[in-house]
N, C-alpha and C positions, 0 to 999 in steps of 0.2 A: 624650689621648695627645700628646708632641713629632709633628708634621709631618718629621722627622729620622726618627722608626721608623720611618717607612711606606718611605722612599728608601731606593733600594741603595747600598751601601756605594760604588759607582765611582761614583753621582750623589752622593752627599755628596761626597765628596772634590772632583768635577769644578767643583760648587759654591764649595768652598772657597775652590777657587786660581782658578776665573773672571776676579775683577777683575782679578789679576796678568796672568794670558796674555790679556786683553781688550788690555790696556793694552801689552805686549811687542807683541801683533802688531799694536798701530797703529804703534809704533813701529819696525818692522819696516816697515810700509806704505807710511808716508806721513813717514818722518823724526820724531823727535822723542826726548826724552830721557825720558816721564812713567813708561814701562812700566821703565827701567831704574832711578831715581830710586827707582820701587816696589818695586823689590826689593831692591834697595841696603839701603833701610831693613828688611828683613829676613832681609838678609845673615847676619846673628849666629846667629841661630837656626839649628836641627836643624827638619826638617818637624815631627815627633813636638811641639818645642816649642812650634814659631810652630802649632798647634793648640790646643793647652794654653793660649795667654797674650794670642794675637791676636782682639780681638773686632772685628769687622768690621759694618758697616751696610749694607744694598743701599741704591745709589749714590742720592741726593737725598732721601737720609731719615736722623732722625734717631735712628731704633727699630732696635734690635739685633734679626737674625733667628734662631730658633733653628736654625736651619739651616746655621748657618754658625759656624764656632770665634768665641769659645772651647767646646770640646770637655774633656770631663772625661775621665781617665785607664780610663776603662773602655771606654769609647765608641772612644778613639785605636785601643788594644787591639783593640778589633774590625775598624774601618776596614784596620789594616794588615793584620790575619789575612784578612778577607774580599776587599780592592779587587784585583781585580786582572785 
């Protein structure tokens, strides 16, 4: 069983956006542009499209994490319905 199935929808979504959230927080606290540049990299996507296409890897690794996007349409529908 995928570890994503054992996580709450809120946790899955929070983990999916954590890298961006952390980078924007660092921009606000320390100055800088890394968070803004990362945000602009994905600005062309809706959240659903981003979750379906963006392959994320944990920091300092080349191995994709199954608890991070991309997610299939059924998973995205479930997250959208249950996150809240």
